[in-house]
Residue, then its C-alpha position, 0 to 999 in steps of 0.5 A: m793703459p787705455e791710450l796704449d791699447r788704442k795705439l796698439t789697436t790702431i797699429i794692428i788695424i793698419f798692418l791688417i789693411g796693409v796685408m789686405i792691400t797685397f791681395l787686391p786685384f792690381p793691374e798686370q803691370f804691378s809685380t808682387d814686389a810692387k804690391i808689397m811696396i805699396a802696402i809698406a808705403f800705406v803702412a808708413a803713411a798711416l803710421w805717420v798720420t796717426e803717430s801710433l809709433p814715433i815718426a823715426v821708428t816708422a822710418m826704421l820700420v820701412i827699412l825693416l820691411q823692405g829688407i824682410f820682403g827683399i825689396q832692397s837689401f838691408q845694407e842698401a836700405l840702411s845706407y839712406i840713413a847715412h846719405p850725405v844729404n843728412i850732413l846738411l841737416v846736421a850742420g843746420f842743427v849745429i848752427a841752430a844750437g849756437l844761435k839758441k845758446y847765445g839767444i840770437d834766435r830770439r833776438i832776431g824774432l824780436r827785431f823783426i817785430s820791433v820795426m813794425g809799429e803798433r798796427t795789428d796787421r803789421l805786427t802780424l806781418g812782423v811775427m810771420a816774417g821773423t818766423a819765416f827767417l828763423s825757419m830758414w836756418i833752424s827747425n820749423t818746430a823750434a822757430t814756431a816754439i820761439m815765436i808763439p809766446i812772443g805773438i801771444g804776448i802781443l795779443k794779450k796787450a790788445k785784448e785781455y782774452p784774445k783766444g778765439t778772436n780773429m786777430g788771435k787766429a790770424m797771428i797764431i795760425g800765421i806763425a805756423f804757416a810762415a814756419n812751413i813756408g820759411g823752411m823751404g828757403t834753404p837746404v837746411g830748413t825742412p826735410p823735403v828740401p834735402i830729400t829733393i836734392a838727394f833724389l835729383e842726384d840719385m835718379a838724374g845725376i844732377s848736383i844741386s848746390f846751396f846757391d842753386w836752391i836759395i836763388r830759386a826758393v828765396p824769391l818765392l818765399v819773399i812773394l809767399i810771406p806777404l801773400s799769406w799775411k794778407l790772406m790771414t788778415t783778410v780772412y780773419k780781420p783783426e778786431v783791433e786796428r792798433i795795439k797801444g803799447g803793443l811793442d813795449d814788452v818787445k822793446k823792453e826785452l830788447k833793451e834788457i838783452g842789450p847790444l851784442n856781446r863778444k860771444q854773440k858776435h863770434v857766433l854771427v861771424l861763424f854763421g857768416i863763414a858758414l853761409a860763405l862756405w855753402l855759397v862759394e860753390a856758385f862761383n864754380f871754382q875749379f879747385l873745389p872738390d866734388d860734393w862740396l855742399y856736403i864737405a862744407s857742411l862737415i867743415i861747418c860742424f867742426m868749425f862750431i865745435f872745435p876748441t877755441v874756434g868754436v862756440l859749442d862743446w860736443k854735448e851742447a851741439t848734439s843736444e840740438i841735433s834731432w837724430g829722429i829727423l835724420i832717421l826720418v829722412g833716411g826712411g823717406l829716401a828708402l821709401g822712395s827708392g823702394l817705390q822706384a825699384t819695384g816699378v811703382i814710380d814708373i807706373m805712376a809716372n806712366s799714368l800721369e804721362l797718359f793724362l799729360a801726353d799733349a799738355g804744355l809745361l805750364l799744365v804739367i807744373a800746375t798738376i805736379g804742384f797741386v797734386t803734391a800740395f793737397s796730398i799732404t792731407l793724405f800723408s800728413s808727413l812732409t817726408a812721405t809726400s816729398s819721398t813719393f812725389v819728387p821721384v814721380a816728378i823726376a820720372l815724369a820729366f824724363k818721359l815728357g822731355f822736360s827738365p828733371k830739376l824743374l819738376a823736382f823743385v816744384a814737387g819739393v817746394a809744394a811738399c812744404f805747403a802743409f796748411l790744412l790740418p794741425a796734424n800735418t806738421p809739428p808747427n801746425a800742432i804747436a800752434y793748435s796746442s795754444d788753443y787760439f783756434k779750432t781745426l776748422d779755422m786752420t782748414k778754412a784759411g789753409v785751403l785758400l792759402t794752398f791755392v794761393c801758394v801753389s798758384a804762385l809756385v806755378g807762376v814763378a816756376f814757369l816764368l823764372w825757373a823754367p828758362f834756366s833749368 
């Protein structure tokens, strides 16, 4: 009961502040609707930060408040929950269900670790690389939940009580950070990516294929994982250089798992076909219909569930689908659309335009990257951060004459760099719940990693992405 009272009190305070925001002396260019939309955005961000309401319920609240105050019609706001981009996530969830049912996800994680030897730092790299790879195809949360117990098992081999040690901090925080980085590798990895794809299509008329995204994101991911590993093992240098017998349990489990059976091979074949369907758009075949990315995602769902051909029944597939995430993405898109419809996005873009009027592309990319990445601390929601800053980046690109695709990609990727607080993302929270580190430990490494990741993003965007955008 006291917990319920605290949550109710928090909700009431947030709504009261939201009401007060509408009475603040805004500049003339803010209409009444714009003031209301800013208040709605504040309420949503505050509720997402405090988790006083479930995150999906907060997303529905955004749609409800927009309808009540006439920001957007209910029909228009609700349509974002059924936005085609959500079928991408559904396909990802279905693939994850197949990998999980037959133990392939854990097998992948163990394989990454088994090739790293017994050096503590290399084992940490193996755990982080395995987490990042899994996060490209299954939810960040699931990848973290799979890899944390594996990491803890390795740590206990090195020290009887590894909690609070440097090697414990490096590995467990590293798993969370790798999950956040890995998710941005594909359009099915984490919500900011499909949100970016959706806004580019809705605001700029630019369609992004599966290949378009991964050809830019994966090289960056390959750079960021070694950088983040090196930073973690430098900031928290392991007390033990080698873990004698540290791989015994991993190898033992792999031996017990044995070779791939017929069903597991079946799943991997379907997984390969799924990748081929997503990537075929890169060849620009004339016979492919418009919106092939979403059509392919539906085909993949049918393929995994269809009798005889598939490997899942409907109940197994839907048990892994996070309907709350789909609603969350829809609410995030509605939030961004409302900010755009009321002129708030244009006002923010105009303000940035004045600041960046004579700036070159490099400074513009750096500003968007750093502002977006550090705003995650304020929003504590990847969805809220990407839903706010991706539209701003697109609007700013039009005003400054730069590529909307380039600046949207920068904002979308930077929105994945949630490294500062345990509350920023579920992977951070899961890692924190293991009790291997304090909040300050994550923040200490997270501040440095944010600078490193954004700097790498700026370099890759300017040198590699810009010439082809």
